[in-house]
PATOR-522169 format. One record per residue: residue number from 1; y, z, x of N, C-alpha, C in turn. Coordinates in nm, 3 decimals. Layout:
# PATOR-522169
NUM;Y;Z;X;Y;Z;X;Y;Z;X .
...
//
This chain:
# PATOR-522169
1;2.010;0.023;-1.552;2.002;0.164;-1.510;1.980;0.172;-1.360 .
2;2.071;0.235;-1.289;2.059;0.251;-1.144;1.971;0.371;-1.111 .
3;1.916;0.369;-0.992;1.824;0.473;-0.949;1.874;0.532;-0.816 .
4;1.915;0.658;-0.821;1.974;0.723;-0.703;1.867;0.768;-0.605 .
5;1.894;0.749;-0.478;1.806;0.799;-0.373;1.837;0.947;-0.351 .
6;1.742;1.032;-0.385;1.763;1.176;-0.376;1.742;1.224;-0.232 .
7;1.634;1.179;-0.172;1.604;1.214;-0.033;1.549;1.093;0.038 .
8;1.570;1.085;0.168;1.520;0.972;0.246;1.505;1.015;0.391 .
9;1.398;0.967;0.454;1.380;0.993;0.597;1.285;0.890;0.656 .
10;1.291;0.879;0.787;1.199;0.792;0.859;1.077;0.872;0.897 .
11;0.958;0.818;0.869;0.835;0.895;0.893;0.745;0.830;0.997 .
12;0.787;0.717;1.052;0.706;0.650;1.153;0.784;0.534;1.212 .
13;0.722;0.462;1.302;0.786;0.345;1.363;0.814;0.241;1.256 .
14;0.944;0.224;1.221;0.986;0.129;1.119;0.929;0.161;0.980 .
15;0.889;0.286;0.956;0.836;0.326;0.825;0.927;0.433;0.765 .
16;0.960;0.416;0.637;1.056;0.504;0.571;0.999;0.558;0.441 .
17;1.045;0.678;0.406;1.004;0.746;0.282;1.130;0.780;0.204 .
18;1.124;0.765;0.073;1.238;0.802;-0.010;1.190;0.858;-0.143 .
19;1.262;0.958;-0.191;1.244;1.010;-0.327;1.356;0.953;-0.412 .
20;1.320;0.883;-0.519;1.416;0.807;-0.598;1.409;0.848;-0.744 .
21;1.523;0.860;-0.807;1.528;0.894;-0.949;1.476;0.778;-1.034 .
22;1.371;0.804;-1.111;1.314;0.705;-1.203;1.230;0.782;-1.305 .
23;1.295;0.855;-1.395;1.223;0.949;-1.483;1.116;0.885;-1.572 .
24;1.142;0.768;-1.627;1.044;0.705;-1.715;0.921;0.662;-1.638 .
25;0.941;0.610;-1.518;0.829;0.568;-1.434;0.750;0.691;-1.387 .
26;0.822;0.796;-1.349;0.756;0.918;-1.301;0.666;0.977;-1.409 .
27;0.706;0.967;-1.534;0.628;1.025;-1.644;0.505;0.941;-1.677 .
28;0.512;0.810;-1.654;0.405;0.721;-1.698;0.310;0.679;-1.587 .
29;0.352;0.691;-1.464;0.277;0.636;-1.350;0.141;0.701;-1.332 .
30;0.044;0.619;-1.288;-0.090;0.667;-1.253;-0.129;0.612;-1.116 .
31;-0.223;0.678;-1.047;-0.262;0.631;-0.913;-0.301;0.484;-0.912 .
32;-0.254;0.414;-0.809;-0.286;0.273;-0.794;-0.180;0.179;-0.846 .
33;-0.084;0.230;-0.923;0.019;0.143;-0.979;0.136;0.127;-0.882 .
34;0.223;0.031;-0.914;0.333;-0.001;-0.825;0.459;-0.032;-0.904 .
35;0.568;-0.052;-0.831;0.695;-0.092;-0.894;0.742;-0.220;-0.826 .
36;0.836;-0.287;-0.890;0.908;-0.397;-0.827;1.056;-0.361;-0.832 .
37;1.122;-0.369;-0.718;1.262;-0.332;-0.713;1.347;-0.445;-0.659 .
38;1.473;-0.443;-0.699;1.576;-0.527;-0.636;1.694;-0.434;-0.610 .
39;1.745;-0.438;-0.489;1.847;-0.341;-0.448;1.975;-0.361;-0.527 .
40;2.020;-0.484;-0.542;2.137;-0.509;-0.627;2.108;-0.627;-0.718 .
41;2.177;-0.631;-0.829;2.145;-0.727;-0.935;2.182;-0.870;-0.899 .
42;2.277;-0.890;-0.809;2.330;-1.023;-0.784;2.256;-1.101;-0.676 .
43;2.215;-1.034;-0.570;2.167;-1.108;-0.454;2.025;-1.073;-0.410 .
44;1.974;-0.959;-0.445;1.850;-0.913;-0.385;1.727;-0.983;-0.439 .
45;1.630;-1.006;-0.349;1.499;-1.052;-0.393;1.424;-0.933;-0.453 .
46;1.318;-0.963;-0.525;1.235;-0.860;-0.586;1.115;-0.836;-0.495 .
47;1.087;-0.711;-0.463;0.972;-0.681;-0.379;0.887;-0.571;-0.444 .
48;0.754;-0.581;-0.430;0.667;-0.477;-0.485;0.647;-0.364;-0.384 .
49;0.645;-0.240;-0.433;0.615;-0.124;-0.351;0.525;-0.031;-0.431 .
50;0.425;0.024;-0.367;0.336;0.119;-0.435;0.407;0.250;-0.459 .
51;0.375;0.313;-0.572;0.427;0.447;-0.601;0.340;0.546;-0.525 .
52;0.395;0.603;-0.417;0.317;0.691;-0.331;0.304;0.832;-0.388 .
53;0.384;0.864;-0.488;0.380;0.995;-0.551;0.485;1.002;-0.660 .
54;0.476;1.103;-0.744;0.573;1.118;-0.852;0.581;1.263;-0.896 .
55;0.699;1.302;-0.941;0.722;1.435;-0.996;0.785;1.416;-1.133 .
56;0.703;1.426;-1.238;0.752;1.403;-1.373;0.857;1.506;-1.412 .
57;0.843;1.630;-1.362;0.941;1.735;-1.394;1.078;1.704;-1.339 .
58;1.083;1.653;-1.217;1.211;1.618;-1.155;1.256;1.477;-1.193 .
59;1.163;1.397;-1.244;1.197;1.261;-1.280;1.214;1.170;-1.159 .
60;1.134;1.193;-1.055;1.147;1.114;-0.933;1.012;1.054;-0.892 .
61;1.022;0.945;-0.817;0.903;0.883;-0.759;0.921;0.875;-0.607 .
62;0.809;0.867;-0.536;0.811;0.851;-0.392;0.780;0.707;-0.356 .
63;0.863;0.649;-0.269;0.841;0.514;-0.219;0.829;0.518;-0.068 .
64;0.735;0.444;-0.014;0.717;0.433;0.131;0.707;0.285;0.165 .
65;0.784;0.242;0.265;0.784;0.101;0.301;0.802;0.084;0.452 .
66;0.762;-0.033;0.497;0.776;-0.068;0.639;0.884;-0.174;0.654 .
67;0.969;-0.157;0.752;1.078;-0.252;0.776;1.022;-0.375;0.849 .
68;0.994;-0.480;0.773;0.936;-0.601;0.831;1.015;-0.727;0.797 .
69;1.098;-0.722;0.694;1.175;-0.837;0.650;1.315;-0.796;0.609 .
70;1.389;-0.892;0.555;1.529;-0.869;0.520;1.547;-0.758;0.415 .
71;1.472;-0.767;0.306;1.492;-0.670;0.198;1.446;-0.531;0.237 .
72;1.333;-0.519;0.307;1.289;-0.386;0.352;1.387;-0.329;0.454 .
73;1.453;-0.415;0.532;1.555;-0.368;0.625;1.678;-0.319;0.550 .
74;1.717;-0.391;0.445;1.830;-0.347;0.362;1.799;-0.213;0.296 .
75;1.677;-0.199;0.249;1.637;-0.074;0.185;1.640;0.041;0.286 .
76;1.596;0.013;0.408;1.596;0.116;0.513;1.737;0.157;0.551 .
77;1.834;0.070;0.530;1.973;0.100;0.566;2.044;0.186;0.462 .
78;1.985;0.202;0.344;2.046;0.286;0.241;2.035;0.433;0.279 .
79;2.125;0.513;0.225;2.129;0.655;0.255;2.109;0.739;0.128 .
80;2.085;0.867;0.146;2.075;0.957;0.032;2.205;0.950;-0.049 .
81;2.190;0.940;-0.180;2.307;0.925;-0.267;2.335;0.782;-0.306 .
82;2.286;0.685;-0.226;2.300;0.545;-0.263;2.209;0.512;-0.381 .
83;2.235;0.399;-0.444;2.158;0.363;-0.563;2.090;0.228;-0.549 .
84;1.974;0.217;-0.611;1.900;0.091;-0.623;1.922;0.041;-0.765 .
85;1.967;-0.082;-0.780;2.006;-0.131;-0.913;1.888;-0.140;-1.010 .
86;1.776;-0.197;-0.965;1.667;-0.225;-1.058;1.532;-0.182;-1.003 .
87;1.460;-0.104;-1.082;1.321;-0.070;-1.051;1.241;-0.088;-1.178 .
88;1.143;-0.178;-1.175;1.057;-0.204;-1.291;0.918;-0.146;-1.265 .
89;0.866;-0.074;-1.364;0.733;-0.017;-1.347;0.707;0.091;-1.450 .
90;0.590;0.154;-1.444;0.481;0.124;-1.351;0.408;-0.004;-1.389 .
91;0.368;-0.079;-1.286;0.302;-0.208;-1.305;0.160;-0.203;-1.248 .
92;0.079;-0.297;-1.293;-0.056;-0.305;-1.243;-0.154;-0.217;-1.319 .
93;-0.281;-0.238;-1.293;-0.387;-0.159;-1.355;-0.415;-0.036;-1.271 .
94;-0.414;0.083;-1.330;-0.440;0.204;-1.252;-0.580;0.206;-1.191 .
95;-0.595;0.283;-1.086;-0.725;0.301;-1.022;-0.821;0.371;-1.118 .
96;-0.945;0.325;-1.121;-1.048;0.394;-1.199;-1.092;0.518;-1.121 .
97;-1.054;0.633;-1.171;-1.087;0.760;-1.106;-1.203;0.824;-1.181 .
98;-1.309;0.858;-1.108;-1.426;0.918;-1.170;-1.486;1.018;-1.073 .
99;-1.584;1.092;-1.119;-1.655;1.183;-1.031;-1.773;1.107;-0.972 .
100;-1.747;1.038;-0.862;-1.848;0.954;-0.800;-1.947;1.037;-0.718 .
101;-1.894;1.142;-0.653;-1.975;1.224;-0.563;-1.908;1.232;-0.428 .
102;-1.955;1.151;-0.334;-1.894;1.142;-0.202;-1.818;1.010;-0.193 .
103;-1.689;1.018;-0.164;-1.608;0.896;-0.152;-1.546;0.892;-0.014 .
104;-1.534;0.771;0.040;-1.467;0.753;0.168;-1.342;0.671;0.143 .
105;-1.228;0.724;0.188;-1.098;0.659;0.169;-1.048;0.612;0.304 .
106;-1.029;0.482;0.319;-0.992;0.424;0.448;-0.854;0.362;0.438 .
107;-0.762;0.410;0.521;-0.626;0.360;0.522;-0.589;0.303;0.657 .
108;-0.513;0.194;0.657;-0.467;0.134;0.780;-0.317;0.118;0.779 .
109;-0.247;0.185;0.872;-0.102;0.171;0.882;-0.031;0.211;0.755 .
110;0.054;0.121;0.702;0.130;0.149;0.581;0.040;0.164;0.460 .
111;-0.086;0.120;0.471;-0.182;0.135;0.362;-0.214;0.280;0.330 .
112;-0.182;0.372;0.422;-0.202;0.514;0.393;-0.118;0.559;0.273 .
113;-0.004;0.493;0.252;0.086;0.532;0.143;0.025;0.510;0.006 .
114;-0.022;0.389;-0.028;-0.086;0.372;-0.159;-0.220;0.443;-0.170 .
115;-0.284;0.471;-0.056;-0.414;0.538;-0.059;-0.401;0.685;-0.096 .
116;-0.290;0.749;-0.057;-0.275;0.893;-0.076;-0.290;0.938;-0.222 .
117;-0.216;0.880;-0.318;-0.232;0.927;-0.456;-0.372;0.904;-0.511 .
118;-0.440;0.801;-0.462;-0.578;0.775;-0.505;-0.670;0.883;-0.452 .
119;-0.657;0.915;-0.322;-0.739;1.020;-0.262;-0.714;1.155;-0.329 .
120;-0.589;1.182;-0.362;-0.555;1.308;-0.429;-0.623;1.316;-0.566 .
121;-0.618;1.207;-0.641;-0.680;1.205;-0.774;-0.831;1.217;-0.765 .
122;-0.891;1.155;-0.666;-1.036;1.165;-0.647;-1.076;1.308;-0.614 .
123;-0.996;1.375;-0.531;-1.024;1.514;-0.497;-1.012;1.604;-0.620 .
124;-0.908;1.581;-0.699;-0.886;1.661;-0.820;-0.999;1.641;-0.920 .
125;-1.064;1.526;-0.915;-1.175;1.497;-1.006;-1.304;1.565;-0.960 .
126;-1.303;1.623;-0.840;-1.420;1.696;-0.793;-1.505;1.623;-0.691 .
127;-1.455;1.511;-0.639;-1.528;1.437;-0.537;-1.515;1.502;-0.400 .
128;-1.615;1.480;-0.314;-1.602;1.512;-0.173;-1.533;1.393;-0.108 .
129;-1.417;1.417;-0.047;-1.334;1.309;0.006;-1.340;1.306;0.158 .
130;-1.386;1.194;0.211;-1.384;1.168;0.355;-1.276;1.064;0.379 .
131;-1.173;1.101;0.455;-1.062;1.009;0.480;-1.067;0.958;0.623 .
132;-1.051;0.829;0.639;-1.043;0.765;0.770;-0.908;0.695;0.778 .
133;-0.823;0.738;0.869;-0.689;0.682;0.884;-0.676;0.611;1.018 .
134;-0.622;0.491;1.015;-0.605;0.414;1.138;-0.464;0.362;1.153 .
135;-0.424;0.338;1.276;-0.294;0.279;1.307;-0.301;0.218;1.446 .
136;-0.202;0.132;1.476;-0.201;0.071;1.608;-0.179;0.175;1.718 .
137;-0.090;0.272;1.692;-0.063;0.378;1.788;-0.010;0.500;1.714 .
138;0.015;0.607;1.786;0.055;0.734;1.727;0.183;0.722;1.646 .
139;0.279;0.640;1.693;0.408;0.628;1.626;0.397;0.565;1.488 .
140;0.286;0.498;1.461;0.268;0.431;1.332;0.170;0.504;1.240 .
141;0.124;0.620;1.281;0.035;0.699;1.196;0.119;0.780;1.098 .
142;0.099;0.760;0.969;0.178;0.829;0.868;0.089;0.908;0.773 .
143;0.146;1.016;0.720;0.086;1.097;0.613;-0.042;1.169;0.654 .
144;-0.064;1.184;0.783;-0.186;1.251;0.828;-0.194;1.394;0.775 .
145;-0.079;1.466;0.775;-0.078;1.605;0.730;-0.113;1.616;0.582 .
146;-0.069;1.520;0.502;-0.097;1.526;0.359;-0.242;1.491;0.329 .
147;-0.300;1.400;0.407;-0.441;1.372;0.390;-0.526;1.491;0.435 .
148;-0.481;1.562;0.537;-0.554;1.679;0.585;-0.565;1.785;0.477 .
149;-0.465;1.794;0.391;-0.462;1.895;0.286;-0.566;1.869;0.177 .
150;-0.599;1.743;0.154;-0.686;1.710;0.039;-0.821;1.652;0.080 .
151;-0.845;1.638;0.209;-0.970;1.577;0.255;-1.071;1.683;0.297 .
152;-1.197;1.663;0.261;-1.304;1.750;0.308;-1.338;1.718;0.454 .
153;-1.311;1.594;0.492;-1.331;1.551;0.631;-1.227;1.445;0.661 .
154;-1.160;1.459;0.775;-1.055;1.364;0.814;-1.086;1.308;0.952 .
155;-1.090;1.175;0.961;-1.112;1.106;1.087;-0.990;1.020;1.115 .
156;-0.926;1.044;1.229;-0.804;0.971;1.267;-0.833;0.887;1.390 .
157;-0.793;0.761;1.387;-0.814;0.676;1.504;-0.696;0.580;1.523 .
158;-0.673;0.543;1.647;-0.568;0.448;1.682;-0.627;0.339;1.771 .
159;-0.567;0.221;1.765;-0.617;0.109;1.843;-0.609;0.137;1.993 .
160;-0.500;0.206;2.035;-0.479;0.229;2.178;-0.524;0.367;2.226 .
161;-0.576;0.450;2.134;-0.622;0.582;2.172;-0.513;0.684;2.194 .
162;-0.389;0.653;2.154;-0.277;0.745;2.175;-0.282;0.865;2.081 .
163;-0.365;0.858;1.978;-0.378;0.970;1.884;-0.516;0.962;1.820 .
164;-0.584;1.075;1.814;-0.717;1.076;1.756;-0.816;0.997;1.839 .
165;-0.905;0.933;1.772;-1.012;0.858;1.838;-0.967;0.715;1.866 .
166;-1.003;0.661;1.981;-0.972;0.522;2.013;-1.077;0.433;1.947 .
167;-1.040;0.373;1.837;-1.135;0.291;1.762;-1.063;0.221;1.647 .
168;-1.121;0.113;1.599;-1.079;0.054;1.473;-1.146;0.133;1.361 .
169;-1.088;0.132;1.242;-1.142;0.213;1.132;-1.282;0.170;1.093 .
170;-1.319;0.047;1.122;-1.453;0.000;1.086;-1.562;0.077;1.159 .
171;-1.532;0.127;1.277;-1.633;0.198;1.356;-1.675;0.329;1.290 .
172;-1.580;0.422;1.260;-1.623;0.543;1.189;-1.670;0.515;1.046 .
173;-1.619;0.407;0.985;-1.665;0.373;0.850;-1.814;0.340;0.851 .
174;-1.859;0.263;0.950;-2.002;0.231;0.960;-2.083;0.358;0.984 .
175;-2.030;0.448;1.064;-2.101;0.573;1.092;-2.116;0.657;0.966 .
176;-2.009;0.665;0.887;-2.014;0.742;0.762;-2.113;0.678;0.665 .
177;-2.112;0.544;0.659;-2.204;0.475;0.569;-2.349;0.490;0.613 .
178;-2.371;0.519;0.741;-2.506;0.535;0.794;-2.565;0.672;0.764 .
179;-2.485;0.762;0.713;-2.533;0.896;0.684;-2.630;0.895;0.566 .
180;-2.707;1.002;0.558;-2.799;1.020;0.446;-2.756;1.144;0.368 .
181;-2.709;1.129;0.246;-2.699;1.003;0.171;-2.574;0.923;0.209 .
182;-2.573;0.796;0.173;-2.456;0.712;0.195;-2.347;0.752;0.096 .
183;-2.221;0.720;0.126;-2.114;0.749;0.029;-2.139;0.675;-0.103 .
184;-2.090;0.735;-0.210;-2.109;0.674;-0.341;-2.006;0.567;-0.371 .
185;-1.892;0.573;-0.303;-1.786;0.475;-0.329;-1.690;0.475;-0.211 .
186;-1.626;0.359;-0.186;-1.525;0.347;-0.081;-1.398;0.287;-0.138 .
187;-1.285;0.336;-0.090;-1.154;0.284;-0.128;-1.083;0.247;0.002 .
188;-1.042;0.123;0.014;-0.985;0.073;0.139;-0.851;0.005;0.112 .
189;-0.747;0.048;0.186;-0.615;-0.013;0.171;-0.551;-0.027;0.309 .
190;-0.504;-0.145;0.339;-0.439;-0.169;0.467;-0.411;-0.317;0.484 .
191;-0.388;-0.361;0.607;-0.367;-0.505;0.631;-0.487;-0.586;0.582 .
192;-0.462;-0.707;0.538;-0.568;-0.788;0.479;-0.688;-0.807;0.571 .
193;-0.669;-0.840;0.700;-0.788;-0.854;0.786;-0.867;-0.724;0.797 .
194;-0.797;-0.611;0.802;-0.866;-0.482;0.810;-0.950;-0.458;0.685 .
195;-0.897;-0.490;0.568;-0.974;-0.471;0.444;-1.095;-0.563;0.443 .
196;-1.076;-0.685;0.491;-1.188;-0.780;0.496;-1.303;-0.724;0.579 .
197;-1.273;-0.673;0.698;-1.379;-0.627;0.787;-1.437;-0.493;0.741 .
198;-1.358;-0.412;0.672;-1.413;-0.289;0.614;-1.514;-0.323;0.505 .
199;-1.485;-0.425;0.426;-1.579;-0.467;0.322;-1.708;-0.520;0.383 .
200;-1.697;-0.589;0.495;-1.817;-0.635;0.563;-1.895;-0.518;0.622 .
201;-1.824;-0.410;0.657;-1.891;-0.291;0.711;-1.969;-0.217;0.604 .
202;-1.917;-0.212;0.481;-1.984;-0.138;0.374;-2.090;-0.221;0.302 .
203;-2.077;-0.353;0.310;-2.167;-0.441;0.235;-2.316;-0.417;0.265 .
204;-2.358;-0.408;0.392;-2.502;-0.389;0.419;-2.558;-0.258;0.365 .
205;-2.471;-0.161;0.342;-2.515;-0.030;0.294;-2.511;-0.020;0.141 .
206;-2.461;-0.125;0.076;-2.454;-0.125;-0.069;-2.354;-0.027;-0.125 .
207;-2.248;0.006;-0.049;-2.147;0.100;-0.096;-2.039;0.024;-0.173 .
208;-2.023;0.048;-0.302;-1.916;-0.019;-0.378;-1.782;0.007;-0.311 .
209;-1.703;-0.099;-0.293;-1.579;-0.088;-0.216;-1.462;-0.148;-0.291 .
210;-1.365;-0.064;-0.317;-1.244;-0.105;-0.389;-1.132;-0.129;-0.289 .
211;-1.062;-0.241;-0.303;-0.948;-0.270;-0.217;-0.824;-0.289;-0.302 .
212;-0.707;-0.262;-0.245;-0.580;-0.282;-0.313;-0.506;-0.393;-0.241 .
213;-0.480;-0.503;-0.310;-0.424;-0.622;-0.246;-0.271;-0.625;-0.256 .
214;-0.210;-0.664;-0.146;-0.064;-0.675;-0.139;-0.029;-0.820;-0.110 .
215;-0.003;-0.895;-0.216;0.021;-1.038;-0.205;0.168;-1.071;-0.228 .
216;0.200;-1.198;-0.212;0.332;-1.247;-0.253;0.345;-1.222;-0.403 .
217;0.460;-1.166;-0.443;0.478;-1.131;-0.584;0.624;-1.149;-0.622 .
218;0.648;-1.202;-0.741;0.787;-1.226;-0.784;0.818;-1.150;-0.913 .
219;0.753;-1.189;-1.023;0.791;-1.130;-1.151;0.709;-1.008;-1.191 .
220;0.586;-0.998;-1.142;0.504;-0.881;-1.173;0.443;-0.881;-1.311 .
221;0.448;-0.994;-1.380;0.393;-1.001;-1.516;0.283;-1.105;-1.530 .
222;0.246;-1.173;-1.421;0.142;-1.274;-1.426;0.190;-1.412;-1.462 .
223;0.322;-1.432;-1.477;0.374;-1.561;-1.521;0.400;-1.658;-1.406 .
224;0.440;-1.607;-1.288;0.480;-1.697;-1.180;0.361;-1.751;-1.102 .
225;0.252;-1.676;-1.097;0.134;-1.721;-1.025;0.139;-1.700;-0.875 .
226;0.246;-1.641;-0.823;0.259;-1.622;-0.680;0.156;-1.529;-0.621 .
227;0.103;-1.437;-0.700;0.009;-1.337;-0.649;-0.136;-1.375;-0.674 .
228;-0.162;-1.503;-0.700;-0.297;-1.547;-0.735;-0.393;-1.529;-0.618 .
229;-0.510;-1.473;-0.648;-0.617;-1.458;-0.551;-0.748;-1.504;-0.615 .
230;-0.851;-1.522;-0.532;-0.982;-1.560;-0.583;-1.076;-1.442;-0.570 .
231;-1.131;-1.399;-0.682;-1.223;-1.285;-0.684;-1.348;-1.327;-0.761 .
232;-1.462;-1.322;-0.694;-1.586;-1.365;-0.758;-1.583;-1.510;-0.801 .
233;-1.509;-1.592;-0.726;-1.501;-1.734;-0.758;-1.404;-1.769;-0.868 .
234;-1.332;-1.670;-0.921;-1.238;-1.693;-1.031;-1.097;-1.653;-0.988 .
235;-0.998;-1.719;-1.045;-0.858;-1.687;-1.016;-0.818;-1.558;-1.086 .
236;-0.755;-1.469;-1.012;-0.703;-1.344;-1.066;-0.559;-1.327;-1.019 .
237;-0.482;-1.251;-1.097;-0.344;-1.223;-1.060;-0.332;-1.076;-1.024 .
238;-0.286;-1.053;-0.900;-0.282;-0.916;-0.849;-0.192;-0.827;-0.933 .
239;-0.083;-0.880;-0.986;0.014;-0.797;-1.056;-0.038;-0.742;-1.189 .
240;-0.127;-0.816;-1.256;-0.176;-0.770;-1.386;-0.325;-0.739;-1.386 .
241;-0.404;-0.816;-1.312;-0.548;-0.790;-1.304;-0.578;-0.682;-1.200 .
242;-0.489;-0.663;-1.107;-0.505;-0.567;-0.997;-0.398;-0.461;-1.003 .
243;-0.360;-0.408;-0.887;-0.383;-0.465;-0.754;-0.521;-0.437;-0.693 .
244;-0.607;-0.363;-0.764;-0.736;-0.327;-0.705;-0.848;-0.417;-0.757 .
245;-0.937;-0.453;-0.661;-1.049;-0.539;-0.694;-1.171;-0.496;-0.614 .
246;-1.287;-0.544;-0.659;-1.410;-0.526;-0.583;-1.396;-0.604;-0.453 .
247;-1.387;-0.532;-0.341;-1.364;-0.597;-0.213;-1.472;-0.693;-0.172 .
248;-1.594;-0.672;-0.218;-1.704;-0.760;-0.183;-1.696;-0.894;-0.255 .
249;-1.604;-0.905;-0.352;-1.589;-1.029;-0.429;-1.461;-1.106;-0.392 .
250;-1.375;-1.046;-0.310;-1.245;-1.108;-0.278;-1.261;-1.216;-0.171 .
251;-1.197;-1.330;-0.194;-1.192;-1.436;-0.094;-1.075;-1.404;0.000 .
252;-1.101;-1.326;0.102;-0.995;-1.282;0.193;-0.939;-1.397;0.276 .
253;-1.021;-1.492;0.314;-0.972;-1.603;0.396;-0.866;-1.684;0.322 .
254;-0.890;-1.710;0.194;-0.791;-1.782;0.113;-0.664;-1.699;0.096 .
255;-0.680;-1.569;0.077;-0.565;-1.482;0.061;-0.479;-1.480;0.188 .
256;-0.543;-1.473;0.303;-0.471;-1.472;0.430;-0.393;-1.602;0.448 .
257;-0.451;-1.713;0.408;-0.383;-1.841;0.418;-0.259;-1.845;0.328 .
258;-0.273;-1.793;0.207;-0.159;-1.792;0.114;-0.049;-1.697;0.162 .
259;-0.088;-1.587;0.222;0.012;-1.490;0.270;0.099;-1.550;0.381 .
260;0.045;-1.646;0.454;0.120;-1.705;0.564;0.216;-1.815;0.523 .
261;0.218;-1.850;0.393;0.296;-1.965;0.347;0.445;-1.950;0.374 .
262;0.498;-1.829;0.360;0.642;-1.808;0.375;0.677;-1.720;0.495 .
263;0.583;-1.707;0.588;0.604;-1.618;0.701;0.725;-1.657;0.785 .
264;0.741;-1.787;0.812;0.854;-1.832;0.894;0.986;-1.808;0.823 .
265;0.990;-1.832;0.691;1.112;-1.807;0.615;1.146;-1.659;0.614 .
266;1.044;-1.574;0.601;1.066;-1.430;0.603;1.125;-1.386;0.737 .
267;1.069;-1.437;0.845;1.119;-1.402;0.978;1.261;-1.452;0.999 .
268;1.292;-1.574;0.951;1.426;-1.628;0.965;1.527;-1.547;0.885 .
269;1.489;-1.508;0.763;1.578;-1.427;0.680;1.609;-1.294;0.745 .
270;1.508;-1.233;0.808;1.527;-1.105;0.876;1.619;-1.121;0.996 .
271;1.601;-1.229;1.073;1.687;-1.253;1.189;1.831;-1.277;1.145 .
272;1.849;-1.353;1.037;1.983;-1.378;0.986;2.047;-1.250;0.936 .
273;1.967;-1.165;0.872;2.020;-1.036;0.825;2.070;-0.953;0.943 .
274;1.989;-0.947;1.049;2.027;-0.865;1.164;2.153;-0.919;1.232 .
275;2.172;-1.050;1.224;2.289;-1.110;1.286;2.406;-1.126;1.189 .
276;2.387;-1.082;1.064;2.491;-1.089;0.960;2.543;-1.232;0.941 .
277;2.450;-1.329;0.945;2.493;-1.468;0.929;2.530;-1.500;0.786 .
278;2.450;-1.449;0.692;2.481;-1.474;0.553;2.412;-1.370;0.467 .
279;2.462;-1.347;0.347;2.416;-1.237;0.265;2.273;-1.256;0.217 .
280;2.236;-1.379;0.181;2.102;-1.399;0.126;2.000;-1.426;0.234 .
281;2.044;-1.436;0.359;1.949;-1.447;0.468;1.888;-1.585;0.486 .
282;1.949;-1.689;0.426;1.896;-1.824;0.441;2.008;-1.917;0.482 .
283;1.976;-2.018;0.565;2.076;-2.120;0.601;2.092;-2.217;0.486 .
284;2.208;-2.278;0.478;2.227;-2.379;0.375;2.368;-2.379;0.323 .
//
């Protein structure tokens, strides 16, 4: 079953948004879940993308991705009306949404995309939502307007000060955690080092902190082991046990090491794609 791209646009520096036909996924999806797609059946690799939103009535889902490798570049090159051959989902364990009280939602860069449906669900549950959004610069800040609609308080910061406050997200996060009372729960999604340091920021205050991990992933069913991480000293699989875990229990250093295993191959595949050297993006 092919999935038609209904709408598509660029929303930031190398960041793209698309509304895609996937009626079964749209009806079943819950915040925190993701899909795995392959653009065509013959040659494409499988990549995981978070479901940033869904409209069950229209039978569509929202996908947001950053152009960083060969497959995300191919996806960015598609136009409205084009089709994606395979989309599997919804996958993963949904976010536990409850009436915690005061929650702080921290997003970094492309992490704002998976964070948005979680923040929306938390608001709908009756929580007071404090959102902290960070990016390297203004061109990479995404979804600020949508967070503004559902947040009781919104703090925006950039590394270079080109938009909002000049700061890393850990700075306002520590300030929010220092308030009386402290937040009841934190949800953090972004680059792995950013999640690591956010967890260290909340740890001294005893604020439970949930993170969503984006690891190497192939089949999405727990069989390949590519998404293995260490949580609380035990092996977990992001695709079936996650993607969300207690951030204070995640071995981020080991995860960062595993994420770098194929970095050179990814970069080479992207360069080959840009130069049209070969279809699969690998020499041989």
